[in-house]
C-alpha positions as CSV (number, residue, x, y, z in Angstrom):
1,M,-4.5,-33.6,-25.4
2,E,-0.7,-34.0,-25.1
3,V,1.2,-31.1,-23.2
4,F,4.9,-30.1,-22.5
5,F,4.8,-28.2,-20.1
6,Y,8.1,-26.3,-18.7
7,G,7.8,-24.2,-15.9
8,L,6.5,-24.5,-12.3
9,F,3.3,-26.2,-14.1
10,M,5.3,-29.3,-14.1
11,D,4.4,-29.7,-10.4
12,G,1.4,-32.2,-10.4
13,D,0.1,-30.4,-7.4
14,I,0.2,-26.5,-8.5
15,L,-2.1,-28.1,-11.8
16,L,-4.4,-29.5,-9.4
17,K,-4.9,-26.7,-7.1
18,N,-5.6,-24.7,-10.7
19,G,-8.5,-27.2,-11.8
20,I,-6.2,-29.6,-14.2
21,H,-6.4,-32.9,-13.9
22,P,-3.3,-34.4,-15.9
23,S,-2.6,-38.1,-17.0
24,N,0.2,-40.1,-18.1
25,P,3.1,-37.8,-16.6
26,R,6.7,-37.8,-18.6
27,K,10.0,-36.3,-18.4
28,G,11.1,-35.2,-22.0
29,Y,12.5,-32.1,-23.9
30,L,12.9,-30.0,-26.6
31,N,16.0,-29.9,-29.1
32,N,16.9,-26.6,-30.2
33,Y,15.0,-24.9,-27.5
34,T,16.3,-22.8,-24.2
35,L,15.0,-21.7,-21.1
36,K,14.6,-17.8,-20.7
37,I,13.2,-16.4,-17.2
38,G,12.1,-12.9,-17.1
39,N,9.3,-12.4,-15.5
40,R,7.9,-15.0,-16.3
41,A,9.4,-18.2,-18.2
42,S,9.3,-18.7,-21.7
43,L,11.2,-21.7,-24.2
44,I,12.6,-20.0,-27.5
45,Q,14.2,-21.6,-30.2
46,S,18.3,-21.9,-29.9
47,E,20.4,-24.7,-31.9
48,N,22.0,-27.0,-30.0
49,E,20.5,-26.4,-27.0
50,K,17.7,-28.7,-24.9
51,A,15.0,-27.3,-22.4
52,Y,13.3,-30.1,-20.2
53,G,10.2,-30.5,-18.8
54,I,7.3,-32.9,-18.6
55,L,4.8,-34.3,-20.9
56,M,1.3,-34.7,-19.5
57,E,-2.3,-35.4,-21.1
58,V,-4.5,-33.0,-20.3
59,N,-8.4,-32.3,-21.3
60,D,-8.8,-29.3,-23.9
61,E,-11.5,-27.3,-21.5
62,E,-9.3,-27.4,-18.4
63,L,-6.2,-26.5,-20.6
64,I,-8.5,-23.5,-21.8
65,K,-9.0,-22.2,-18.3
66,L,-5.8,-22.5,-17.0
67,Y,-4.8,-20.4,-19.6
68,A,-7.3,-18.0,-19.6
69,E,-5.7,-16.9,-16.4
70,K,-4.4,-13.1,-16.6
71,S,-1.2,-13.9,-15.8
72,V,-0.3,-16.5,-18.4
73,A,-3.1,-15.7,-20.7
74,D,-0.5,-14.1,-23.0
75,Y,1.1,-17.7,-23.5
76,I,0.6,-18.4,-27.0
77,P,0.4,-22.6,-27.6
78,E,2.9,-24.4,-30.6
79,K,3.2,-27.5,-31.5
80,V,6.5,-29.3,-30.5
81,E,8.0,-32.5,-30.7
82,V,8.9,-34.1,-27.3
83,V,11.7,-36.8,-26.6
84,T,11.3,-38.8,-23.4
85,E,12.8,-40.7,-21.4
86,S,12.5,-43.8,-23.4
87,N,13.4,-42.0,-26.3
88,E,9.5,-41.5,-27.7
89,H,9.1,-38.8,-29.9
90,S,5.9,-37.2,-29.6
91,I,4.0,-34.3,-31.1
92,A,2.7,-32.2,-28.3
93,T,1.6,-28.4,-27.6
94,C,3.9,-26.1,-25.6
95,Y,2.8,-23.0,-24.1
96,N,5.3,-19.9,-24.9
97,L,5.3,-16.4,-24.4
98,P,6.4,-14.3,-27.0
99,L,9.5,-13.1,-27.1
100,E,8.8,-9.3,-26.5
101,L,6.9,-9.9,-23.6
102,L,9.7,-11.9,-22.0
103,T,11.3,-8.8,-20.0
104,G,12.4,-8.4,-16.7
105,T,13.4,-11.2,-13.6
106,N,11.8,-13.1,-11.0
107,E,14.1,-14.1,-8.6
108,A,11.3,-16.2,-6.6
109,Y,9.8,-18.0,-9.5
110,A,14.1,-18.6,-10.5
111,K,14.1,-20.4,-7.3
112,S,10.7,-22.3,-7.3
113,L,11.6,-23.8,-10.7
114,Y,15.2,-24.5,-9.6
115,E,13.9,-26.5,-7.1
116,L,11.2,-28.6,-8.7
117,A,13.5,-28.5,-11.7
118,K,16.0,-30.5,-9.0
119,K,13.3,-32.7,-7.5
120,L,12.5,-34.0,-11.2
121,N,16.2,-35.0,-11.2
122,F,16.8,-32.9,-14.5
123,P,20.5,-32.9,-15.7
124,K,22.9,-31.0,-14.2
125,E,23.7,-28.4,-16.9
126,Y,20.5,-28.0,-17.0
127,L,19.9,-27.0,-12.9
128,D,22.9,-24.6,-13.6
129,K,21.6,-23.0,-16.1
130,I,18.3,-22.1,-14.2
131,N,20.0,-21.4,-11.3
132,K,22.2,-18.3,-13.2
133,N,18.8,-16.5,-13.0
134,I,18.7,-16.6,-8.9
135,P,21.9,-13.5,-7.7
136,A,23.6,-14.9,-5.2
């Protein structure tokens, strides 16, 4: 199954530690979505915005197991269209937290996500958006 990860699950090492063996990772983005970071992260629809992440192939059973974990069990799968760096358009599953559950702040998460996004060489404006969630 094609899955679009936009949070710390973009890190293949984190997935491997959770028993997930992804393949065919490619950078991409969703048009008309924006990243929101509260206690956890989610993508919400937002006109004229882009949300960056990694498109991967993941075994269905492994994915079900991953999202059964208590900290991410509230995430809901939805179909999205991902545009990859090579301008390929793919329909993928993306797990998002319902907006009403997106509360609070999580500085440690935001810092880790910023470092990962920087390592993945995402655009500066996207890094700046993540950085706004980190107190000075």
